[in-house]
C-alpha positions in Angstrom: 0.0 0.0 0.0 2.8 2.4 0.8 4.1 2.2 -2.8 1.6 5.0 -3.5 1.8 8.5 -2.0 0.8 8.8 1.7 -2.4 10.6 0.6 -3.2 7.9 -1.9 -2.6 5.1 0.6 -5.0 6.8 3.0 -7.7 7.2 0.4 -7.3 3.6 -0.6 -7.6 2.4 3.0 -10.7 4.5 3.7 -12.6 3.5 0.6 -11.8 -0.1 1.3 -13.6 0.0 4.6 -16.9 1.2 3.0 -19.5 -0.7 1.1 -22.1 0.7 -1.4 -24.7 0.0 1.4 -22.8 2.3 3.7 -23.1 5.3 1.3 -26.5 4.6 -0.2 -25.3 3.4 -3.6 -27.0 0.5 -5.5 -25.1 -2.8 -5.9 -26.8 -4.0 -9.1 -26.1 -7.5 -7.9 -22.4 -7.3 -8.8 -19.7 -9.4 -7.3 -16.7 -7.4 -6.2 -13.2 -8.7 -6.5 -12.0 -6.5 -3.7 -13.8 -5.1 -0.7 -14.9 -1.5 -0.4 -16.0 1.2 -2.9 -14.6 1.5 -6.4 -12.8 4.6 -7.4 -15.6 5.7 -9.7 -18.0 5.4 -6.8 -15.9 7.7 -4.6 -15.5 10.1 -7.5 -19.3 10.2 -8.0 -19.9 10.8 -4.3 -17.3 13.6 -4.1 -18.4 15.2 -7.3 -15.0 14.9 -9.1 -14.0 13.1 -12.3 -12.8 9.5 -12.1 -9.5 10.5 -13.7 -8.9 13.2 -11.2 -9.6 10.9 -8.2 -7.4 8.2 -9.7 -4.5 10.6 -10.1 -4.9 11.6 -6.4 -4.7 7.9 -5.3 -1.7 7.3 -7.6 0.2 10.4 -6.4 0.0 12.0 -9.8 -2.3 14.9 -8.7 -0.9 17.5 -6.3 -2.4 20.4 -4.3 -6.0 19.2 -4.0 -8.2 22.2 -3.1 -9.8 22.5 0.3 -13.2 22.1 -1.4 -12.1 18.8 -2.9 -10.7 17.5 0.3 -13.9 18.4 2.2 -15.9 16.6 -0.5 -13.7 13.5 -0.3 -13.9 13.6 3.5 -17.7 13.6 3.4 -17.8 10.9 0.7 -15.6 8.6 2.7 -17.4 9.3 6.1 -14.2 10.5 7.7 -14.1 11.4 11.4 -12.9 14.9 12.5 -9.4 13.5 13.2 -9.3 11.8 9.8 -10.4 15.0 8.1 -7.5 16.8 9.7 -5.2 14.0 8.7 -6.4 14.2 5.1 -5.5 17.9 5.1 -2.1 17.1 6.6 -1.4 14.6 3.9 -2.3 17.0 1.1 0.6 18.6 -0.8 -0.3 22.2 0.2 1.5 23.2 3.4 -1.3 25.5 4.5 -3.6 22.5 4.8 -1.6 21.0 7.6 -3.1 21.3 11.1 0.4 22.0 12.4 3.5 23.3 10.7 6.5 21.0 10.4 9.5 21.9 12.5 13.3 21.4 11.8 14.6 18.0 12.6 17.1 19.0 15.3 17.4 17.6 18.8 14.4 18.2 21.0 14.8 19.7 24.4 12.4 20.3 27.3 12.1 23.7 28.9 13.1 24.2 32.5 9.5 25.3 33.3 8.2 22.0 31.9 10.6 20.0 33.9 9.6 21.9 37.0 6.0 21.1 36.3 6.8 17.4 36.0 8.5 17.5 39.4 5.7 19.5 41.0 3.1 17.0 39.8 5.0 14.5 42.0 2.5 11.8 42.8 0.8 12.1 39.3 2.7 10.0 36.8 3.5 12.4 33.9 5.9 12.6 30.9 6.7 14.8 27.9 6.8 13.3 24.4 8.1 14.9 21.3 7.3 15.0 17.6 8.5 11.4 17.1 6.9 9.9 20.2 10.2 10.0 22.1 10.1 10.4 25.8 11.8 13.7 26.4 11.3 13.7 30.2 9.3 12.0 32.9 8.9 12.2 36.6 9.7 9.4 38.9 6.1 8.2 39.4 5.7 7.9 35.6 9.0 6.0 35.3 7.9 3.6 38.0 4.5 3.1 36.4 5.6 2.6 32.8 9.2 1.6 32.6 11.0 0.9 35.8 13.2 -1.6 33.9 14.8 1.3 32.0 17.2 3.8 33.5 15.5 6.8 34.9 17.9 9.2 33.1 17.4 7.5 29.7 15.3 10.4 28.3 18.1 12.9 29.0 20.4 11.5 26.3 19.0 11.8 22.7 20.8 8.6 21.9 19.1 6.5 24.5 15.6 8.2 24.7 12.8 5.6 24.9 10.4 5.8 22.1 6.9 4.9 23.1 6.0 3.3 19.8 9.1 1.1 19.8 8.4 0.1 23.5 4.8 -1.0 22.8 5.9 -3.2 19.9 9.4 -4.4 20.7 9.7 -4.3 24.5 8.4 -7.3 26.4 7.8 -5.6 29.8 5.8 -2.8 28.1 3.7 -5.3 26.2 3.0 -7.3 29.3 1.9 -4.1 31.1 -1.2 -3.5 29.0 -4.0 -6.0 29.6 -5.6 -5.1 26.2 -2.4 -4.8 24.2 -4.0 -4.7 20.8 -6.1 -1.6 21.8 -2.9 0.2 23.0 -1.0 -0.8 19.9 -3.7 0.4 17.5 -3.9 3.8 19.4 -0.1 4.2 19.2 -0.1 3.5 15.5 -3.0 5.9 15.0 -1.1 8.7 16.6 2.1 7.8 14.7 0.2 8.2 11.4 -0.7 11.8 12.5 2.9 12.5 13.5 4.3 11.4 10.1 1.7 13.5 8.3 2.7 16.6 10.3 6.4 16.0 9.9 6.8 14.9 6.2 10.3 14.0 5.3 11.5 13.4 8.9 14.3 10.8 8.4 14.1 9.6 12.0 10.4 8.9 11.7 10.9 7.1 8.4 13.7 5.0 9.9 11.5 4.1 12.9 8.6 3.0 10.7 11.0 0.9 8.6 12.5 -0.7 11.7 9.1 -1.6 13.1 7.8 -3.0 9.9 10.8 -5.3 9.6 10.8 -6.4 13.3 7.1 -6.6 14.0 4.5 -8.2 11.7 1.8 -6.8 14.1 3.1 -3.3 13.6 3.1 -3.8 9.8 -0.6 -5.0 9.9 -1.7 -2.1 12.0 0.2 0.4 9.9 -1.2 -0.9 6.6 -4.7 -0.6 8.1 -4.0 3.2 8.3 -5.7 4.0 11.6 -5.8 7.7 12.5 -6.5 8.7 16.1 -4.9 11.6 18.0 -4.0 11.0 21.6 -6.6 12.5 23.9 -8.2 10.6 26.7 -7.8 6.8 26.9 -8.5 4.4 29.7 -6.1 1.4 30.1 -6.1 -1.6 32.4 -2.6 -2.4 33.5 -0.9 -5.4 35.1 1.9 -3.8 37.0 4.7 -6.0 38.3 5.0 -4.1 41.6 1.5 -3.0 42.5 -0.7 -5.5 40.6 -3.9 -4.7 38.6 -4.9 -1.1 38.1 -6.8 1.1 35.7 -5.5 4.5 34.7 -6.8 7.3 32.6 -4.2 8.7 30.2 -4.7 12.3 29.1 -2.6 14.2 26.6 -2.2 18.0 26.6 -0.5 20.2 24.0 2.3 22.3 25.2 1.4 25.9 24.0 5.0 27.2 23.4 6.2 23.9 22.1 3.6 22.8 19.5 5.3 19.5 18.8 5.5 18.4 22.4 2.8 17.0 24.6 2.3 16.5 28.3 0.9 13.1 29.2 -0.6 12.3 32.6 -1.9 9.1 34.2 -4.6 9.3 36.9 -7.0 6.9 38.7 -10.5 7.3 40.1 -10.2 8.9 43.6 -10.7 6.4 46.3 -10.4 3.4 44.0 -8.0 0.5 44.4 -6.2 1.9 41.4 -5.7 5.2 43.1 -4.3 3.3 46.1 -1.9 1.4 43.8 -0.6 4.7 42.3 -0.2 6.1 45.8 1.8 3.0 46.8 4.0 3.3 43.7 4.7 6.9 44.5 5.6 6.0 48.0 8.2 3.6 46.6 9.8 6.4 44.6 9.7 8.8 47.5 11.5 6.3 49.8 14.1 5.0 47.3 14.5 8.2 45.2 14.1 6.0 42.2 11.5 4.6 39.9 12.7 1.1 40.5 10.6 -0.9 43.0 
């Protein structure tokens, strides 16, 4: 699928998930060799010529207008996040929901590091434009990755990458009770990151590595899920404090548009909240994220 342009691959994936019944088109009793809508059906629904739509899918048509993109989004029943992704994939820079940044080393401001420390008992981390962990507090380190060195994010050469951890790190995989749901969410966010940072060599290398080393990643990637990180609930099986359920929330950093603050909380008074409190106590006593 990725032999076509990123825009073409996305359009192919989205028309493949729809049937004529989904969009109110007659079938005329035909038998389809492949699932999903045909190109001419998408073109009809979007009000464009079949040739124009075909060129879009094949990467031979650049700079689709906002009106065409909106028409395609409606024809393909895209979600709000998918509509934004479609604009990001378009060749016109002004369509991107965020502007790409230079590919230099990412750093975390002193104010943001202070915030992580101040949060204290609330596990929190900062991720960058490639889903690298740029910084975390000790509670977050203990919750997600106590088997890694606490200072790993400080060195760009050893920074943990959350996508790589989910697919290639056995302790991280074991942490999530519903690992497929977590894996799909991570890939959905990675699709957004690649569209916002076209040509990023490090992202390209990461995707190539994961496609080679993980068949599961390749399958998720080819399905082209698109889902920004927002609010997700995960059941965890933690090696130190046992079963708990956490709410993961992701917040944009205003002055660093390609960085996000991620927090993990539990329902007040719940066993999960008690587990997080116990984990924080361990870090407070030992001065380390390691139980």
